[in-house]
C-alpha positions in Angstrom: -52.1 27.6 3.3 -50.4 25.5 0.7 -47.4 24.9 2.9 -49.6 23.9 5.8 -51.4 21.4 3.5 -48.1 20.0 2.2 -46.8 19.6 5.8 -50.0 17.7 6.8 -49.7 15.4 3.8 -46.1 14.7 4.5 -46.7 14.1 8.2 -49.5 11.7 7.5 -47.4 9.8 4.9 -44.5 9.5 7.3 -46.9 8.2 10.0 -48.3 5.6 7.6 -44.8 4.4 6.6 -43.8 4.1 10.3 -46.9 2.1 11.1 -46.3 -0.2 8.2 -42.6 -0.8 9.2 -43.7 -1.3 12.8 -46.4 -3.8 11.9 -44.2 -5.7 9.3 -40.7 -5.5 10.6 -39.5 -8.5 8.5 -40.8 -7.1 5.3 -38.3 -5.9 2.8 -39.1 -3.4 0.1 -37.5 -3.7 -3.3 -37.2 -1.2 -6.0 -36.5 -2.2 -9.5 -36.5 -0.6 -12.8 -39.5 -1.1 -15.1 -38.9 -2.6 -18.5 -36.2 -4.6 -20.0 -32.5 -3.8 -19.6 -30.8 -2.3 -22.6 -27.4 -3.3 -24.1 -24.3 -2.0 -22.3 -22.9 1.2 -23.7 -19.5 1.4 -25.5 -16.2 1.4 -23.6 -15.3 4.9 -22.3 -12.0 6.6 -23.1 -9.0 5.7 -20.9 -8.7 8.1 -18.0 -5.6 10.3 -17.4 -2.7 8.9 -15.5 -3.1 9.0 -11.8 -1.7 11.8 -9.7 0.6 9.6 -7.8 3.0 8.7 -10.6 4.8 6.3 -8.2 7.5 4.0 -9.4 8.3 0.5 -8.2 11.7 -1.0 -8.6 12.4 -4.6 -7.7 15.9 -5.8 -6.5 16.8 -9.4 -6.2 19.4 -10.5 -3.6 22.1 -13.0 -4.4 24.6 -15.0 -2.4 27.1 -12.2 -2.8 24.9 -9.1 -2.4 26.1 -8.4 1.1 29.7 -7.6 2.1 31.1 -7.3 5.6 31.3 -3.7 6.8 32.3 -4.4 10.4 32.2 -7.0 13.2 28.4 -7.5 13.1 27.5 -5.3 10.1 27.0 -6.2 6.4 25.8 -4.0 3.6 24.7 -4.2 0.0 24.3 -1.4 -2.5 22.2 -1.2 -5.6 22.1 1.4 -8.3 18.6 2.7 -8.7 18.7 5.8 -10.9 14.9 6.4 -10.3 15.8 7.6 -6.8 16.2 11.3 -7.7 17.4 14.2 -5.6 13.8 15.6 -5.6 12.4 12.3 -4.2 15.2 12.1 -1.6 14.6 15.7 -0.5 10.9 16.1 -0.7 9.3 12.7 -1.7 9.2 9.3 0.0 11.1 6.1 -0.5 9.6 2.9 0.9 11.0 -0.6 0.9 9.4 -4.0 1.4 10.8 -7.5 1.3 9.1 -10.7 0.2 11.2 -12.4 3.0 11.9 -15.3 0.7 8.2 -16.1 -0.1 8.7 -15.6 -3.9 6.5 -12.5 -3.9 3.5 -13.9 -2.1 3.8 -11.6 0.9 5.5 -8.3 1.3 6.7 -6.9 4.7 7.9 -3.4 5.5 11.4 -2.7 6.6 13.0 -2.9 9.1 12.8 -6.7 9.0 14.1 -8.8 12.0 14.9 -12.5 11.9 15.0 -13.8 15.5 17.5 -16.6 16.1 18.7 -18.5 19.2 21.3 -16.2 20.9 21.3 -13.9 17.9 19.0 -11.8 15.8 19.6 -10.3 12.4 17.9 -7.0 11.4 17.7 -5.9 7.8 17.1 -2.3 7.1 17.4 0.2 4.2 18.7 3.6 3.4 19.0 5.6 0.2 20.8 8.4 -1.6 20.1 9.8 -5.0 20.6 6.9 -7.4 21.4 4.3 -4.8 19.7 1.9 -2.3 21.6 0.7 0.7 20.6 -2.5 2.6 22.2 -3.3 5.9 22.3 -6.4 8.0 23.0 -5.9 11.7 23.5 -9.0 13.9 23.9 -9.1 17.6 27.0 -11.2 17.1 29.2 -12.0 14.2 28.6 -11.5 10.4 28.3 -13.7 7.3 24.5 -13.8 7.4 24.1 -12.2 3.9 24.0 -15.4 2.1 20.9 -16.4 4.0 18.9 -13.8 2.0 19.8 -15.1 -1.5 16.6 -15.2 -3.6 14.8 -12.6 -1.5 13.4 -9.7 -3.4 13.1 -6.1 -2.3 10.4 -3.7 -3.7 11.3 -0.1 -3.6 8.4 2.3 -4.0 9.3 5.9 -5.0 6.6 8.5 -4.3 7.2 11.9 -5.7 6.5 15.1 -3.7 3.3 16.0 -5.6 1.7 12.7 -4.5 2.4 13.0 -0.7 -0.9 14.9 0.0 -2.8 11.6 -0.2 -0.5 9.7 2.1 -2.0 10.8 5.5 -4.6 8.0 5.6 -2.4 5.3 4.3 -0.6 2.7 6.5 2.8 3.0 4.9 3.9 -0.3 6.4 1.2 -2.2 4.5 2.4 -3.0 0.9 -1.1 -3.7 -0.5 -2.5 -0.5 1.1 0.3 1.6 -0.4 -0.3 0.2 -3.8 -4.1 0.6 -3.7 -3.8 4.2 -2.4 -1.5 5.3 -5.3 
């Protein structure tokens, strides 16, 4: 009998709330704490390092970074000891360019610069300890000097951190940083 009584009380209360909301649709209900607010508590202990342990390495391009490697191919190599065999085999290496914006915008590779009668594509590759940038043009070479002052951010994600990658747009620099 107690359960039946409780059901009736709950039902009648719900009906009253529905009627009130129906009759006063623009009314808002506010809940606030009673009494004055106390002083904030002390600062907590720093948390443990994140699980991602990603590393970010920045490379700056100069007038002479690229050398001709064929009729319409140029390449540049950079020593990055943080690119380990473990990361190459089981982790993830991402690269972004600021496309000459002095770090205000970061764009994922490959990066294409369309031009009249010619386009130049910059892409990246890597081996343990080394980053390789390539420029491929539809015709000719000698475009490397156009990229002087550009910066490249290389993000190294170890294998243990890849479980959280599935929901991340890996072409979005800000999303990658916030996810890790």
